[in-house]
C-alpha positions in Angstrom: 0.3 0.2 0.0 2.4 2.7 0.3 4.7 1.6 -2.1 1.6 2.5 -4.3 1.0 5.7 -2.6 4.6 6.6 -3.0 4.1 5.9 -7.0 1.2 7.9 -6.7 2.8 10.8 -5.9 5.4 10.2 -8.7 2.7 10.6 -11.0 1.3 13.9 -9.3 4.8 15.3 -8.8 5.2 14.4 -12.5 1.8 15.9 -14.1 2.4 19.4 -12.4 5.9 19.8 -13.7 4.9 18.7 -17.2 2.1 21.5 -16.4 3.9 23.7 -15.7 4.3 26.4 -18.4 0.1 26.6 -18.4 0.5 27.8 -14.1 1.7 31.1 -16.5 0.5 34.3 -15.6 -1.1 36.5 -18.3 -0.4 40.2 -17.1 -4.1 42.1 -19.0 -5.1 45.2 -16.6 -8.2 44.0 -16.3 -8.4 43.6 -12.9 -7.7 47.0 -12.8 -9.3 50.8 -12.9 -8.3 53.2 -15.3 -5.2 55.5 -13.3 -2.5 57.7 -14.3 1.4 57.8 -12.2 4.3 59.0 -11.5 7.2 58.2 -12.1 8.1 56.4 -8.0 4.0 55.2 -8.3 3.1 51.8 -8.1 0.5 49.1 -8.5 0.2 45.7 -8.8 -1.3 42.8 -11.0 -1.8 39.6 -9.6 1.8 38.2 -8.3 3.3 41.2 -9.3 4.5 44.4 -8.5 5.2 47.5 -11.3 7.7 50.6 -10.2 6.8 53.6 -12.3 10.0 55.2 -13.8 9.9 59.0 -14.2 12.1 60.1 -17.7 16.1 58.7 -17.5 16.4 62.4 -17.7 15.1 63.2 -14.3 16.8 60.6 -12.6 15.2 58.3 -10.9 14.1 60.0 -8.0 12.0 62.1 -10.6 7.7 62.8 -9.9 6.3 63.3 -13.2 3.4 61.3 -15.2 5.5 59.2 -16.3 2.7 56.4 -17.3 -1.0 54.8 -17.1 -4.1 52.4 -16.9 -6.6 52.6 -19.9 -9.1 51.6 -22.0 -9.1 51.2 -25.4 -12.4 51.3 -25.5 -12.6 54.7 -24.1 -13.1 56.7 -27.1 -11.7 60.3 -24.6 -8.5 57.7 -23.4 -5.7 59.9 -25.6 -7.1 63.7 -26.3 -4.7 65.0 -28.2 -1.9 61.8 -28.5 -2.7 59.2 -31.2 -4.0 55.7 -29.4 -2.9 52.8 -30.1 -5.9 50.0 -32.1 -7.0 47.3 -31.9 -7.5 46.6 -28.0 -10.5 47.6 -26.9 -9.9 46.8 -23.0 -7.3 47.8 -19.8 -3.9 48.0 -21.3 -0.5 49.9 -19.6 1.1 52.9 -21.6 3.8 54.3 -20.6 4.8 58.2 -21.3 7.1 61.2 -21.6 9.9 59.0 -21.8 9.2 57.0 -18.2 9.0 53.2 -17.7 8.0 50.7 -15.7 9.5 48.1 -13.5 8.4 44.4 -12.9 9.1 42.5 -9.9 7.2 39.6 -8.5 5.6 40.2 -5.0 7.2 37.8 -3.2 10.7 38.3 -5.2 11.2 35.0 -7.0 13.0 34.6 -10.1 10.6 33.9 -13.1 11.2 34.0 -17.4 9.4 36.1 -20.1 6.9 34.8 -22.3 5.1 37.3 -25.0 3.4 40.9 -25.1 1.2 42.5 -26.5 2.7 46.2 -27.2 2.2 48.8 -29.8 3.2 52.6 -30.2 1.7 55.6 -28.6 2.2 58.7 -30.7 2.3 62.1 -29.1 0.6 63.5 -31.1 -2.0 62.8 -33.6 -2.5 62.1 -37.5 0.9 61.2 -38.3 2.5 59.5 -40.6 2.8 55.6 -41.2 6.4 55.2 -40.5 7.5 52.7 -37.9 8.7 55.6 -34.8 11.0 53.5 -32.3 11.2 50.7 -30.4 9.4 48.9 -27.4 13.4 48.3 -25.3 12.4 44.9 -22.6 15.8 44.9 -19.7 16.2 42.4 -17.7 18.1 42.4 -14.7 18.9 38.3 -14.3 18.6 36.4 -11.3 22.4 35.9 -10.7 22.3 40.1 -11.3 23.4 40.3 -15.2 21.8 43.0 -17.8 19.8 41.6 -21.2 18.5 43.5 -22.8 16.5 42.7 -26.4 14.8 45.7 -28.6 11.2 45.4 -30.7 10.2 47.8 -33.4 7.2 49.1 -33.2 4.4 48.6 -35.9 4.1 51.7 -39.0 0.8 53.2 -38.1 -2.0 53.1 -39.9 -4.6 56.7 -40.1 -2.5 58.1 -37.4 -2.5 55.2 -34.6 0.1 51.9 -33.9 -1.6 48.4 -34.0 -0.5 46.1 -30.8 1.1 43.0 -32.5 2.8 40.1 -30.4 6.7 39.9 -29.5 7.6 36.4 -28.9 9.9 37.5 -25.8 10.6 33.4 -24.8 12.8 34.0 -28.3 15.0 36.5 -27.7 15.1 35.6 -23.8 14.8 32.2 -24.2 14.8 30.6 -20.6 16.6 33.4 -19.0 15.8 33.9 -15.2 15.2 37.0 -14.4 14.8 38.6 -10.8 12.6 42.3 -11.5 12.7 43.5 -15.8 11.7 47.3 -17.3 9.8 48.3 -20.0 11.2 50.8 -21.5 10.6 53.4 -25.3 12.8 55.2 -28.0 12.1 56.9 -31.9 14.2 56.8 -33.7 16.3 60.1 -35.4 17.9 60.2 -38.2 21.3 57.6 -37.3 18.5 55.3 -35.2 17.3 54.7 -31.2 17.3 57.7 -29.4 16.5 58.0 -25.1 15.4 60.2 -24.0 13.8 62.0 -26.6 12.1 65.1 -25.1 8.9 63.2 -24.3 8.4 61.3 -27.2 9.3 58.1 -26.4 6.2 56.4 -25.4 3.9 53.1 -25.9 1.4 50.4 -24.9 0.6 46.5 -23.9 -0.6 44.3 -22.9 -1.1 40.1 -22.0 1.9 40.3 -20.5 3.4 36.6 -20.1 4.9 35.8 -17.2 6.8 32.1 -15.7 7.1 32.1 -11.7 10.0 29.1 -11.5 8.3 26.2 -9.2 8.3 26.4 -5.8 12.0 24.5 -4.3 9.2 21.8 -3.0 7.9 21.0 -6.3 11.4 20.0 -7.3 12.1 17.7 -4.6 8.1 16.1 -5.0 9.3 15.0 -8.4 13.0 13.5 -7.2 10.5 11.5 -4.2 8.5 10.9 -7.3 11.0 9.7 -9.7 12.6 7.4 -6.8 9.3 5.4 -5.9 9.2 4.5 -9.4 13.1 3.6 -9.5 11.7 1.2 -6.1 9.5 0.1 -8.7 11.0 -1.2 -11.4 14.3 -2.5 -8.9 11.1 -5.0 -7.4 10.0 -6.2 -9.5 13.2 -6.8 -11.6 14.1 -9.1 -8.1 10.6 -10.2 -7.6 11.3 -11.7 -11.8 14.6 -12.8 -11.2 13.3 -15.6 -7.7 10.6 -17.1 -10.0 
């Protein structure tokens, strides 16, 4: 009976470990109210903590207007700027060269999956070009820095459509203690930031996968040991027949 219980625990542990990718968190901001944020403001979504950062020109202690949560279905969301298109739910907007830092509230490491993103044009009716890049900078669990940039889509009728970036294709299985999302805009020589409050972005449906608890690995180890014990006992039984 005890052996059967160990075998059941083994199968359960393996099932839990194989299901780990399905446990990823999708940050969609739909549980939050529309709001505006200055530098140093914070908010939480699920298990994750968000720190709004003012423009680099103001330094890490700047407290100017730097972010917002808006509803794409609100016709008054962008009175002057060209709001992104193709998203009628809540999403995060980084404004005025601002950025946002993301970490887990329990300080555990996590990996990156996908994100829907767009350019938040600082003024409406701009021509149909790609004006810059979304910049994702991660601090690894070992203290290193990894950065990748993703071109914004071209504006269509003055608005940037949301598109999806597969972050895992760039960052792989790298584990992060925190990640900062920002943006830059193109000048004649490339991408620059700060950029006189012109670098702005929007993102939604950010997929983050927490690292499994050490106890999960311990349970899997116990399960594998139980399976090994079953195999050895069956082999011994067959040899004694």
